[in-house]
N, C-alpha and C positions, 0 to 999 in steps of 0.2 A: 522287322523280322517278327513273325507270328510266334506267340508263346505256345509251345507244344506241351500239353499236359498229358502225363501218362494216365491210362485208365486205372481206377482203383482195383486193388486185388479182389475186393468183394464183387465188383462188376464183372471182372474176368472169371471169377468162380461161378457166378450165376450163369454167365454165358456158357461156360464149359459144361455145366450140368444140364442146362436146357438143350444144348446142342447134342449132347450124348443121348438124352432121353427123346429128343425131337419133340419135346412137349414142355410147355411152361408149367402145366399142372404136375407132371412127373417131377420136374425140377423143384417145384414148390414142396412137394411131398418129401423129397430127399433132403432139402435144405431146411425143412420144418418152418416154412414161412408161407404167407398167402400167395396165391397165383398172381395177384396184382403187384406184389413186391417184385416178383421176377420180371413181369412185363415192364414195370417202371425202370428197373435197372437196365434191361436190354435197350429200352428206348433211349435212356441216357447215354449208354455206350455207343449206340448207333449215331446219335447226334454228335458225340465227341469225335468219332471216327470219320463221319461224313458220308457213310453209306449204310445201307440196310444189310443186316445179318440174317434176318428171317423174312420169309413171305408168310403173311398171316391170312388165314381164310376161316370160314365157318367150320371146316374140318380139322383145323389145328394150325400148326406151323411147320415150315420146312426151311432148311438153310438155303440161302442164296449162294451163288458161286463164290462171292466174296466171303460169306459166312463159312462155307466149307474150307476155304483157304485159311481163314483166321483160326478156325477150330483146329486144323492140322498143325498150325504154327504154335498155338499156345498149349497144345496137348503134348508136345515133345518133352 
């Protein structure tokens, strides 16, 4: 049986703020951390969940379908 570890509250908070802003930079400003800290937390969360939450491009980030679902679920 695989050991299922729950995401940290900090990772969930960083994801919620980034998803709401649709921006890692906007999230970093709100959380008062560096943009790289947000990006790192999101990558860790994606690895833990096993799927991408954001599509990254030169223009910024947007939620994947899985990211939209996850955002709605944790925002309740």
